[in-house]
Each structure stands twice: as structure tokens, then as C-alpha cells.
KOLDREN-833298 format. One record per residue (C-alpha): x, y, z; residue number from 1. Coordinates in Angstrom, 3 decimals. Layout:
BEGIN
+----------+----------+----------+------+
|        x |        y |        z | resi |
+----------+----------+----------+------+
|        X |        Y |        Z |  NUM |
...
+----------+----------+----------+------+
END
This chain:
BEGIN
+----------+----------+----------+------+
|        x |        y |        z | resi |
+----------+----------+----------+------+
|  -13.136 |   -6.592 |  -35.402 |    1 |
|   -9.700 |   -5.044 |  -35.796 |    2 |
|  -10.952 |   -1.696 |  -34.534 |    3 |
|  -12.467 |   -3.376 |  -31.489 |    4 |
|   -9.156 |   -5.177 |  -30.808 |    5 |
|   -7.190 |   -1.941 |  -31.125 |    6 |
|   -9.545 |   -0.243 |  -28.711 |    7 |
|   -8.556 |   -2.669 |  -25.951 |    8 |
|   -4.795 |   -2.787 |  -26.531 |    9 |
|   -2.259 |   -1.822 |  -23.818 |   10 |
|   -1.874 |    1.958 |  -23.336 |   11 |
|   -5.177 |    2.591 |  -25.193 |   12 |
|   -7.780 |    5.146 |  -24.142 |   13 |
|   -9.762 |    2.285 |  -22.612 |   14 |
|   -6.730 |    1.361 |  -20.498 |   15 |
|   -6.553 |    4.898 |  -19.109 |   16 |
|  -10.288 |    4.871 |  -18.343 |   17 |
|   -9.812 |    1.546 |  -16.578 |   18 |
|   -7.047 |    3.153 |  -14.525 |   19 |
|   -9.322 |    6.047 |  -13.489 |   20 |
|  -12.108 |    3.719 |  -12.330 |   21 |
|   -9.576 |    1.498 |  -10.541 |   22 |
|   -8.291 |    4.546 |   -8.663 |   23 |
|  -11.808 |    5.251 |   -7.373 |   24 |
|  -12.255 |    1.619 |   -6.336 |   25 |
|   -8.932 |    1.649 |   -4.495 |   26 |
|   -9.757 |    4.900 |   -2.696 |   27 |
|  -13.014 |    3.479 |   -1.330 |   28 |
|  -11.792 |   -0.050 |   -0.594 |   29 |
|   -8.597 |    0.963 |    1.214 |   30 |
|  -10.482 |    2.733 |    4.001 |   31 |
|   -9.620 |   -0.322 |    6.101 |   32 |
|   -5.962 |    0.679 |    6.169 |   33 |
|   -6.663 |    4.050 |    7.791 |   34 |
|   -9.863 |    4.062 |    9.842 |   35 |
|   -8.325 |    2.147 |   12.737 |   36 |
|   -5.343 |    4.542 |   12.839 |   37 |
|   -7.648 |    7.523 |   13.371 |   38 |
|   -9.715 |    5.870 |   16.111 |   39 |
|   -6.675 |    4.372 |   17.907 |   40 |
|   -6.731 |    6.909 |   20.804 |   41 |
|  -10.509 |    6.453 |   21.214 |   42 |
|  -10.088 |    2.675 |   21.250 |   43 |
|   -7.405 |    2.924 |   23.930 |   44 |
|   -9.839 |    4.787 |   26.172 |   45 |
|  -12.914 |    2.761 |   25.192 |   46 |
|  -11.329 |   -0.600 |   25.986 |   47 |
|   -8.942 |    0.600 |   28.736 |   48 |
|   -5.704 |   -0.782 |   27.302 |   49 |
|   -2.081 |    0.234 |   26.796 |   50 |
|   -0.799 |    1.684 |   23.524 |   51 |
|    0.413 |   -1.742 |   22.367 |   52 |
|   -3.033 |   -3.217 |   23.007 |   53 |
|   -4.738 |   -0.368 |   21.163 |   54 |
|   -2.431 |   -1.092 |   18.209 |   55 |
|   -3.713 |   -4.695 |   17.921 |   56 |
|   -6.734 |   -3.883 |   15.698 |   57 |
|   -4.365 |   -2.241 |   13.208 |   58 |
|   -2.103 |   -5.285 |   13.356 |   59 |
|   -5.068 |   -7.593 |   12.751 |   60 |
|   -6.280 |   -5.407 |    9.873 |   61 |
|   -2.855 |   -5.578 |    8.258 |   62 |
|   -2.684 |   -9.352 |    8.714 |   63 |
|   -6.071 |   -9.690 |    7.044 |   64 |
|   -4.997 |   -7.271 |    4.343 |   65 |
|   -1.853 |   -9.298 |    3.725 |   66 |
|   -3.721 |  -12.599 |    3.455 |   67 |
|   -6.316 |  -10.908 |    1.281 |   68 |
|   -3.690 |   -9.687 |   -1.167 |   69 |
|   -2.573 |  -13.269 |   -1.781 |   70 |
|   -6.075 |  -14.768 |   -1.948 |   71 |
|   -7.594 |  -11.959 |   -4.014 |   72 |
|   -4.539 |  -11.894 |   -6.278 |   73 |
|   -4.973 |  -15.595 |   -7.013 |   74 |
|   -8.698 |  -15.103 |   -7.675 |   75 |
|   -7.901 |  -12.203 |  -10.024 |   76 |
|   -5.392 |  -14.351 |  -11.962 |   77 |
|   -8.035 |  -17.029 |  -12.425 |   78 |
|  -11.310 |  -15.116 |  -12.857 |   79 |
|  -10.403 |  -11.468 |  -13.469 |   80 |
|  -10.547 |   -8.457 |  -11.170 |   81 |
|  -14.353 |   -8.088 |  -11.076 |   82 |
|  -14.795 |  -11.011 |   -8.673 |   83 |
|  -12.384 |   -9.656 |   -5.994 |   84 |
|  -14.103 |   -6.256 |   -6.118 |   85 |
|  -17.509 |   -7.821 |   -5.420 |   86 |
|  -16.025 |   -9.937 |   -2.622 |   87 |
|  -14.336 |   -6.872 |   -1.156 |   88 |
|  -17.556 |   -4.859 |   -1.099 |   89 |
|  -19.399 |   -7.477 |    0.956 |   90 |
|  -16.456 |   -8.125 |    3.292 |   91 |
|  -15.996 |   -4.416 |    4.042 |   92 |
|  -19.676 |   -3.834 |    4.686 |   93 |
|  -19.870 |   -6.829 |    7.021 |   94 |
|  -16.636 |   -5.896 |    8.766 |   95 |
|  -17.539 |   -2.307 |    9.556 |   96 |
|  -20.990 |   -3.344 |   10.762 |   97 |
|  -19.389 |   -5.949 |   13.043 |   98 |
|  -16.820 |   -3.430 |   14.318 |   99 |
|  -19.593 |   -0.956 |   15.136 |  100 |
|  -21.353 |   -3.581 |   17.267 |  101 |
|  -18.224 |   -4.854 |   19.057 |  102 |
|  -18.079 |   -4.715 |   22.855 |  103 |
|  -14.458 |   -5.711 |   23.442 |  104 |
|  -11.050 |   -5.012 |   21.973 |  105 |
|  -10.783 |   -8.570 |   20.657 |  106 |
|  -14.137 |   -8.373 |   18.858 |  107 |
|  -13.087 |   -5.080 |   17.289 |  108 |
|   -9.700 |   -6.542 |   16.291 |  109 |
|  -11.196 |   -9.717 |   14.808 |  110 |
|  -13.645 |   -7.698 |   12.703 |  111 |
|  -10.655 |   -5.883 |   11.243 |  112 |
|   -8.582 |   -9.002 |   10.694 |  113 |
|  -11.175 |  -11.389 |    9.261 |  114 |
|  -13.355 |   -8.963 |    7.312 |  115 |
|  -12.119 |   -5.391 |    6.914 |  116 |
|   -8.502 |   -6.219 |    6.118 |  117 |
|   -9.495 |   -8.948 |    3.675 |  118 |
|  -12.012 |   -6.677 |    1.979 |  119 |
|   -9.600 |   -3.774 |    1.620 |  120 |
|   -7.146 |   -6.046 |   -0.204 |  121 |
|   -9.486 |   -6.027 |   -3.212 |  122 |
|   -8.511 |   -2.400 |   -3.761 |  123 |
|   -4.763 |   -2.941 |   -3.781 |  124 |
|   -2.604 |   -5.718 |   -5.281 |  125 |
|   -5.328 |   -7.312 |   -7.480 |  126 |
|   -6.004 |   -3.886 |   -9.003 |  127 |
|   -2.286 |   -3.234 |   -9.453 |  128 |
|   -1.685 |   -6.573 |  -11.175 |  129 |
|   -4.713 |   -6.037 |  -13.419 |  130 |
|   -3.520 |   -2.572 |  -14.458 |  131 |
|   -0.024 |   -3.880 |  -15.205 |  132 |
|   -1.511 |   -5.992 |  -18.026 |  133 |
|   -3.160 |   -2.975 |  -19.633 |  134 |
|   -0.019 |   -0.857 |  -19.984 |  135 |
|    3.345 |   -1.481 |  -21.592 |  136 |
|    5.000 |    1.844 |  -22.397 |  137 |
|    3.571 |    3.566 |  -19.311 |  138 |
|    3.417 |    0.574 |  -16.975 |  139 |
|    5.385 |    2.209 |  -14.175 |  140 |
|    3.134 |    5.262 |  -14.188 |  141 |
|   -0.036 |    3.159 |  -14.371 |  142 |
|    1.005 |    0.898 |  -11.499 |  143 |
|    1.841 |    3.757 |   -9.147 |  144 |
|   -1.337 |    5.638 |  -10.085 |  145 |
|   -3.384 |    2.532 |   -9.348 |  146 |
|   -1.579 |    2.052 |   -6.045 |  147 |
|   -2.306 |    5.679 |   -5.142 |  148 |
|   -5.869 |    4.702 |   -4.290 |  149 |
|   -4.618 |    3.560 |   -0.888 |  150 |
|   -2.990 |    6.956 |   -0.365 |  151 |
|   -6.046 |    8.869 |   -1.563 |  152 |
|   -7.909 |    6.851 |    1.052 |  153 |
|   -5.353 |    8.113 |    3.574 |  154 |
|   -6.001 |   11.706 |    2.483 |  155 |
|   -9.801 |   11.730 |    2.600 |  156 |
|  -10.909 |    9.035 |    5.021 |  157 |
|   -9.039 |   10.277 |    8.152 |  158 |
|  -10.722 |   13.675 |    7.853 |  159 |
|  -14.156 |   12.165 |    7.246 |  160 |
|  -13.764 |    9.691 |   10.099 |  161 |
|  -12.447 |   12.352 |   12.494 |  162 |
|  -15.521 |   14.473 |   11.754 |  163 |
|  -17.822 |   11.467 |   12.101 |  164 |
|  -16.372 |   10.390 |   15.442 |  165 |
|  -16.548 |   13.943 |   16.832 |  166 |
|  -20.169 |   14.487 |   15.744 |  167 |
|  -21.775 |   11.051 |   15.754 |  168 |
|  -19.454 |    8.714 |   17.661 |  169 |
|  -17.231 |    5.940 |   16.364 |  170 |
|  -19.959 |    3.294 |   16.172 |  171 |
|  -22.260 |    5.319 |   13.918 |  172 |
|  -19.236 |    6.304 |   11.820 |  173 |
|  -18.379 |    2.643 |   11.246 |  174 |
|  -21.947 |    1.883 |   10.179 |  175 |
|  -21.720 |    4.778 |    7.722 |  176 |
|  -18.520 |    3.380 |    6.204 |  177 |
|  -20.234 |    0.003 |    5.757 |  178 |
|  -23.001 |    1.605 |    3.714 |  179 |
|  -20.635 |    3.696 |    1.563 |  180 |
|  -18.388 |    0.773 |    0.616 |  181 |
|  -21.330 |   -1.377 |   -0.439 |  182 |
|  -23.214 |    1.201 |   -2.519 |  183 |
|  -20.094 |    2.475 |   -4.331 |  184 |
|  -18.116 |   -0.703 |   -5.050 |  185 |
|  -20.869 |   -3.040 |   -6.245 |  186 |
|  -22.055 |   -0.830 |   -9.161 |  187 |
|  -18.439 |   -0.292 |  -10.313 |  188 |
|  -17.466 |   -3.978 |  -10.374 |  189 |
|  -19.069 |   -4.904 |  -13.777 |  190 |
|  -16.883 |   -2.324 |  -15.541 |  191 |
|  -13.908 |   -4.670 |  -15.049 |  192 |
|  -15.370 |   -7.721 |  -16.824 |  193 |
|  -13.034 |   -7.420 |  -19.841 |  194 |
|   -9.663 |   -9.231 |  -19.576 |  195 |
|   -6.398 |   -8.774 |  -21.566 |  196 |
|   -6.072 |  -10.614 |  -24.870 |  197 |
|   -4.076 |  -13.833 |  -25.217 |  198 |
|   -1.589 |  -12.060 |  -27.503 |  199 |
|   -0.953 |   -9.376 |  -24.897 |  200 |
|   -0.273 |  -11.968 |  -22.202 |  201 |
|    2.031 |  -14.006 |  -24.476 |  202 |
|    4.144 |  -10.954 |  -25.311 |  203 |
|    4.421 |  -10.076 |  -21.621 |  204 |
|    5.535 |  -13.625 |  -20.746 |  205 |
|    8.308 |  -13.520 |  -23.345 |  206 |
|    9.554 |  -10.113 |  -22.203 |  207 |
|    9.765 |  -11.037 |  -18.506 |  208 |
|   11.502 |  -14.357 |  -19.243 |  209 |
|   14.224 |  -12.586 |  -21.218 |  210 |
|   14.757 |   -9.938 |  -18.560 |  211 |
|   14.953 |  -12.554 |  -15.800 |  212 |
|   17.591 |  -14.460 |  -17.739 |  213 |
|   19.697 |  -11.306 |  -18.074 |  214 |
|   19.391 |  -10.610 |  -14.331 |  215 |
|   20.833 |  -14.036 |  -13.489 |  216 |
|   18.343 |  -14.921 |  -10.743 |  217 |
|   15.646 |  -17.561 |  -10.696 |  218 |
|   12.033 |  -16.524 |  -10.206 |  219 |
|   12.077 |  -17.970 |   -6.691 |  220 |
|   15.292 |  -16.170 |   -5.708 |  221 |
|   14.014 |  -12.813 |   -6.918 |  222 |
|   10.662 |  -13.372 |   -5.205 |  223 |
|   12.405 |  -14.119 |   -1.905 |  224 |
|   14.631 |  -11.039 |   -2.138 |  225 |
|   11.666 |   -8.796 |   -2.845 |  226 |
|    9.743 |  -10.274 |    0.084 |  227 |
|   12.590 |   -9.646 |    2.547 |  228 |
|   13.150 |   -6.117 |    1.233 |  229 |
|    9.426 |   -5.353 |    1.330 |  230 |
|    9.078 |   -6.557 |    4.920 |  231 |
|   12.027 |   -4.481 |    6.108 |  232 |
|   10.997 |   -1.252 |    4.406 |  233 |
|    7.476 |   -1.439 |    5.790 |  234 |
|    8.576 |   -2.102 |    9.369 |  235 |
|   10.402 |    1.209 |    9.025 |  236 |
|    7.469 |    2.885 |    7.284 |  237 |
|    4.971 |    1.866 |    9.972 |  238 |
|    6.398 |    4.046 |   12.732 |  239 |
|    5.222 |    7.424 |   11.397 |  240 |
|    2.144 |    6.151 |    9.568 |  241 |
|    0.653 |    4.166 |   12.456 |  242 |
|    1.689 |    6.321 |   15.400 |  243 |
|    1.744 |    9.926 |   14.170 |  244 |
|   -1.776 |   10.604 |   15.537 |  245 |
|   -0.937 |    9.156 |   18.951 |  246 |
|    2.497 |   10.833 |   18.897 |  247 |
|    0.922 |   14.253 |   18.433 |  248 |
|   -1.530 |   13.503 |   21.242 |  249 |
|    1.358 |   12.602 |   23.575 |  250 |
|    3.171 |   15.823 |   22.684 |  251 |
|    0.070 |   17.835 |   23.616 |  252 |
|   -0.827 |   18.935 |   20.077 |  253 |
|   -4.057 |   16.898 |   19.935 |  254 |
|   -5.113 |   13.966 |   17.778 |  255 |
|   -6.746 |   16.268 |   15.210 |  256 |
|   -3.313 |   17.739 |   14.392 |  257 |
|   -1.969 |   14.209 |   14.035 |  258 |
|   -4.801 |   13.303 |   11.647 |  259 |
|   -3.942 |   16.382 |    9.582 |  260 |
|   -0.299 |   15.296 |    9.433 |  261 |
|   -1.366 |   11.820 |    8.356 |  262 |
|   -3.481 |   13.294 |    5.561 |  263 |
|   -0.593 |   15.553 |    4.510 |  264 |
|    1.725 |   12.540 |    4.525 |  265 |
|   -0.652 |   10.605 |    2.288 |  266 |
|   -1.335 |   13.546 |   -0.040 |  267 |
|    2.359 |   14.097 |   -0.712 |  268 |
|    2.770 |   10.334 |   -0.898 |  269 |
|    0.517 |   10.429 |   -3.963 |  270 |
|    2.840 |   13.017 |   -5.525 |  271 |
|    5.762 |   10.731 |   -4.710 |  272 |
|    4.049 |    7.696 |   -6.190 |  273 |
|    3.176 |    9.401 |   -9.443 |  274 |
|    6.662 |   10.891 |   -9.706 |  275 |
|    8.231 |    7.490 |   -9.097 |  276 |
|    6.162 |    6.092 |  -11.953 |  277 |
|    7.670 |    8.598 |  -14.395 |  278 |
|   11.131 |    7.798 |  -13.035 |  279 |
|   10.604 |    4.018 |  -13.226 |  280 |
|    9.542 |    4.227 |  -16.870 |  281 |
|   12.963 |    5.785 |  -17.554 |  282 |
|   15.501 |    4.166 |  -15.202 |  283 |
|   13.707 |    0.935 |  -14.213 |  284 |
|   11.926 |   -0.302 |  -11.119 |  285 |
|   15.008 |   -1.483 |   -9.182 |  286 |
|   16.845 |    1.854 |   -9.358 |  287 |
|   13.682 |    3.756 |   -8.436 |  288 |
|   13.143 |    1.427 |   -5.481 |  289 |
|   16.678 |    2.069 |   -4.203 |  290 |
|   16.225 |    5.832 |   -4.488 |  291 |
|   12.954 |    5.721 |   -2.547 |  292 |
|   14.469 |    3.594 |    0.214 |  293 |
|   17.364 |    6.027 |    0.653 |  294 |
|   15.018 |    8.997 |    0.915 |  295 |
|   12.770 |    7.227 |    3.424 |  296 |
|   15.771 |    6.706 |    5.673 |  297 |
|   16.577 |   10.420 |    5.505 |  298 |
|   13.026 |   11.306 |    6.546 |  299 |
|   13.067 |    8.883 |    9.499 |  300 |
|   16.327 |   10.451 |   10.641 |  301 |
|   14.705 |   13.895 |   10.648 |  302 |
|   11.983 |   12.709 |   13.059 |  303 |
|   14.718 |   12.142 |   15.658 |  304 |
|   15.607 |   15.828 |   15.734 |  305 |
|   12.363 |   17.732 |   15.244 |  306 |
|    9.222 |   17.462 |   17.406 |  307 |
|    7.778 |   20.982 |   17.336 |  308 |
|    4.297 |   21.335 |   15.855 |  309 |
|    5.361 |   23.188 |   12.721 |  310 |
|    8.456 |   21.066 |   12.224 |  311 |
|    6.383 |   17.866 |   12.526 |  312 |
|    4.125 |   19.077 |    9.731 |  313 |
|    7.217 |   19.675 |    7.595 |  314 |
|    8.905 |   16.368 |    8.428 |  315 |
|    5.655 |   14.411 |    7.924 |  316 |
|    5.288 |   16.059 |    4.525 |  317 |
|    8.872 |   15.165 |    3.650 |  318 |
|    8.319 |   11.582 |    4.785 |  319 |
|    5.254 |   11.266 |    2.567 |  320 |
|    7.061 |   12.847 |   -0.353 |  321 |
|   10.003 |   10.464 |   -0.018 |  322 |
|    8.390 |    7.094 |    0.755 |  323 |
|    5.206 |    7.107 |   -1.302 |  324 |
|    6.681 |    5.406 |   -4.358 |  325 |
|    8.433 |    2.523 |   -2.611 |  326 |
|    5.741 |   -0.156 |   -2.323 |  327 |
|    4.409 |    0.078 |   -5.915 |  328 |
|    7.955 |   -0.355 |   -7.220 |  329 |
|    7.914 |   -3.976 |   -6.059 |  330 |
|    5.015 |   -4.542 |   -8.466 |  331 |
|    6.942 |   -2.829 |  -11.276 |  332 |
|    9.988 |   -5.042 |  -10.647 |  333 |
|    7.787 |   -8.145 |  -10.574 |  334 |
|    6.225 |   -7.266 |  -13.924 |  335 |
|    9.666 |   -6.582 |  -15.402 |  336 |
|   11.171 |   -9.913 |  -14.339 |  337 |
|    8.510 |  -12.459 |  -13.274 |  338 |
|    5.822 |  -14.370 |  -15.253 |  339 |
|    2.897 |  -12.167 |  -16.295 |  340 |
|    0.290 |  -14.926 |  -15.888 |  341 |
|    1.267 |  -15.180 |  -12.228 |  342 |
|    1.267 |  -11.435 |  -11.634 |  343 |
|   -1.708 |  -11.463 |   -9.264 |  344 |
|   -0.363 |  -14.084 |   -6.888 |  345 |
|    3.255 |  -12.868 |   -7.067 |  346 |
|    2.416 |   -9.201 |   -6.535 |  347 |
|   -0.069 |  -10.255 |   -3.870 |  348 |
|    2.603 |  -12.265 |   -2.058 |  349 |
|    5.092 |   -9.392 |   -1.950 |  350 |
|    2.391 |   -6.908 |   -1.009 |  351 |
|    1.210 |   -9.217 |    1.763 |  352 |
|    4.740 |   -9.332 |    3.147 |  353 |
|    4.925 |   -5.527 |    3.075 |  354 |
|    1.647 |   -5.464 |    4.980 |  355 |
|    3.065 |   -7.927 |    7.509 |  356 |
|    5.948 |   -5.504 |    7.871 |  357 |
|    3.489 |   -2.675 |    8.530 |  358 |
|    1.612 |   -4.827 |   11.051 |  359 |
|    4.787 |   -5.918 |   12.831 |  360 |
|    6.254 |   -2.422 |   12.716 |  361 |
|    3.086 |   -0.809 |   14.057 |  362 |
|    2.852 |   -3.235 |   16.965 |  363 |
|    6.603 |   -3.207 |   17.670 |  364 |
|    6.606 |    0.591 |   17.819 |  365 |
|    3.812 |    0.435 |   20.404 |  366 |
|    5.790 |   -2.096 |   22.470 |  367 |
|    8.914 |    0.071 |   22.294 |  368 |
|    6.892 |    3.118 |   23.353 |  369 |
|    5.406 |    1.260 |   26.339 |  370 |
|    8.899 |    0.151 |   27.419 |  371 |
|   10.748 |    3.458 |   26.981 |  372 |
|    7.778 |    5.876 |   27.332 |  373 |
|    9.165 |    7.594 |   24.250 |  374 |
|    9.019 |    7.208 |   20.477 |  375 |
|   12.713 |    8.045 |   19.988 |  376 |
|   13.843 |    4.421 |   20.182 |  377 |
|   10.980 |    3.459 |   17.862 |  378 |
|   12.308 |    5.853 |   15.221 |  379 |
|   15.811 |    4.369 |   15.636 |  380 |
|   14.339 |    0.890 |   15.205 |  381 |
|   12.749 |    2.069 |   11.966 |  382 |
|   16.083 |    3.368 |   10.698 |  383 |
|   17.743 |    0.007 |   11.336 |  384 |
|   15.107 |   -1.871 |    9.340 |  385 |
|   15.343 |    0.690 |    6.547 |  386 |
|   19.068 |   -0.029 |    6.269 |  387 |
|   18.310 |   -3.727 |    5.682 |  388 |
|   15.943 |   -2.791 |    2.859 |  389 |
|   18.373 |   -0.327 |    1.311 |  390 |
|   21.165 |   -2.906 |    1.253 |  391 |
|   19.037 |   -5.438 |   -0.643 |  392 |
|   17.575 |   -3.061 |   -3.211 |  393 |
|   20.951 |   -1.426 |   -3.932 |  394 |
|   22.436 |   -4.862 |   -4.628 |  395 |
|   19.516 |   -5.664 |   -6.914 |  396 |
|   19.829 |   -2.315 |   -8.690 |  397 |
|   23.554 |   -2.831 |   -9.334 |  398 |
|   22.929 |   -6.347 |  -10.636 |  399 |
|   20.241 |   -5.026 |  -13.000 |  400 |
|   22.608 |   -2.312 |  -14.219 |  401 |
|   25.376 |   -4.816 |  -14.938 |  402 |
|   22.974 |   -6.860 |  -17.066 |  403 |
|   22.197 |   -3.903 |  -19.320 |  404 |
|   23.982 |   -3.855 |  -22.691 |  405 |
|   26.615 |   -1.128 |  -23.123 |  406 |
|   25.620 |    2.011 |  -24.973 |  407 |
|   26.724 |    2.133 |  -28.588 |  408 |
|   28.726 |    5.227 |  -29.479 |  409 |
|   27.984 |    6.592 |  -32.943 |  410 |
|   30.650 |    7.025 |  -35.628 |  411 |
+----------+----------+----------+------+
END
């Protein structure tokens, strides 16, 4: 009995296996965050709309994704992560089938908002909150690795979808995605039946309560600050991620080059996320969050000055390398300071707000482009929102540092 208990302790070999399977689930489920970005130019032509109108399906997908993070997070807190994964598989399959059969922009957008976005949420915050219970010493690394499923989706799916659209059309490609999500996710779901022990959860509750007391903020105050910071950073983040494919098309480089830049951005974002996990395990989530926000602002500034093909590849790579670790750090901060038994709903709430920021930022950038016929003002708008985020997280970082006990000097 003791050996069986040890096998399922935090940071055990089982925990690392659980992380690996979760990464695969996240990579498949988070297709909903990227497919609509790749087909945005085709949708604009198919439904004869302006750039802002073509951005609506992405906005709907992000709204559904945001709501799904809260709902699925609550379900995971109550029943475990297996149930959200099964729900996500059916929602994604239904959503992509409905999108493939849509005959108007609104039908396409609603399929993304009500089904695809909700289904994709099963591969993000519920998985992150579940993994946070299975790691203690390496929690930061585990959380960012689990969150990297969404970025792995951004590496592989744009290339697959670009090929599918070019060779079989966007409708057949969407039917293909429906089949893949169903046949991969359903068999993996039973692996996640096991839940953390009561002793593990009790220890986590005690640790977060003590840390929150040292920080000097109530749970509600910290939750609100993280929500505002998350919204602001993702409004800024949305400009390159949502519009890089269309931006490259406008510059005459072609949408395929833009898809390659998006994949490069996501690939280096994985490197950033994993690196931020190592950093967070050493300096804490708040300080790592502040560092990532600063670097994202630098990358957005570079987009203002470089628009050549080669330079855009470089700047997109830099952007991915700088910003990839930001969003998972909110989950790390939540697990450091907020109740562990509410991790699913609390992480889901902050993640949903970051998704709302992505949705708002993606749509707002399209509106700004339509008004100015240029993305320059959209990049400046992103910089302004990034400054709001940086101000909040720096204040939080300094407050966390002041609460730390002074180092004892030997002898």
C-alpha cells in the first residue's frame, strides 16, 4: 500500500508520465486556437468581408475558449480532468463538422464560439490546474510544459491546415480535423482517472494560505489584479499572433510565409515557456511574469521598425522567444498564493480573461487596420496595453520580494 502511495506522489515518475500524456492532449485539443488564423484570408474572400469581419470567427473562438476555461476548470475541480477531456473531444468534432458545412460568416463564427472554442479549452487551463497538483518541487516547469501543448498546436497545425486547404479545400480540411480530435482524445481520456491524494491537497492548501498572508493581499484582490494584467498582456500579444499571416499577405510575401512565421513564433514560444518554468522554480512566478512582460514589449517595438521578409522572420522568432512564458506564469502565481482546491476555477478564470484579451486584441487590430490601412498603429496599440500589464506585474513582483525573509549571513 505504501509503495502504491509513493508511486503517485507529487514529482513521481507517474507525474512525469501524466505530464507527457497531457502535452499530447493539449496539442490536439488546442487546434481551435490556430485553425481559424490560418484560414482567415480564405474566409475573407469566401464570405466577402473586410478584415475586421474576417477576424470575427477568431474572436468567437476565443470567447468560447474563455468561457470553456471557466466551465471546464470547475468541472475538473469537481470530477477530475478526465470528464473535460471527453467533453472536449465531442465538442471539437461537432464544431469542425459544423464549420465545414457553414454557408455564411456567422454560421462559421458560431461554430467556433459555441463548439470549437469550448472544446479546445479542455486542453488548456483544466490540464494546467491538474498538473499543478502533481508537482511541488518542479511545479513551474510542469505547468509551462503542460501549457506548451497550445504552442505545439501552433507549430504543427498551421502547416497541416495550410497543406490541407491547398490540396483539398478548407471544408474537407475541417472535416479531417473533426475526425482526428475524436479518435485521438477519447482513447487518452481514461488515463487521467486518478486524482491527487487528500494529504497532497491539504499540504498545498496550507502552503498557499501562508504565502498569501505574507503577500498582504486577499484572494479576491490578487485574483482581480491577475485578471487585469492577463487581459492587458494578451491584447498586446494578439496583434502578431492573429494578424501575422494577413500582414505578410498585405506586404506581398504570401500567406504561406506568414504561416511559417506563426509556426516559428510558436516553436520558439515553447522554448520560452520551458525556460520560464526553470526560472520560475528559482525566482518565483511574479518575477518571471514581469521579465516576460518586459521582453514582449521589446519585441512589439521591433515590429514597428522592421518589415522586410527576412527581418520579419527574425522579429517573429524573437517575439515567440520572449512572450511564450507569460500566460502560464499566471497559473504558477495562482498555485503559489491561492487555494489549491479552487485551482481549476481560479486558473480557468484568469485564463479566460487572457483569452478575452486575445479576442479583443485580435478584433481591435483588425478595426485599426481597416481605419488606417496599416498595421503600424495596431502595433502601437499593443505596446500601450503591454505597458499596463508591465506596471501591474512589476508592482506585484516588488510586493512579493518585500515579503521574503532576509537572507541570513553565516558567522
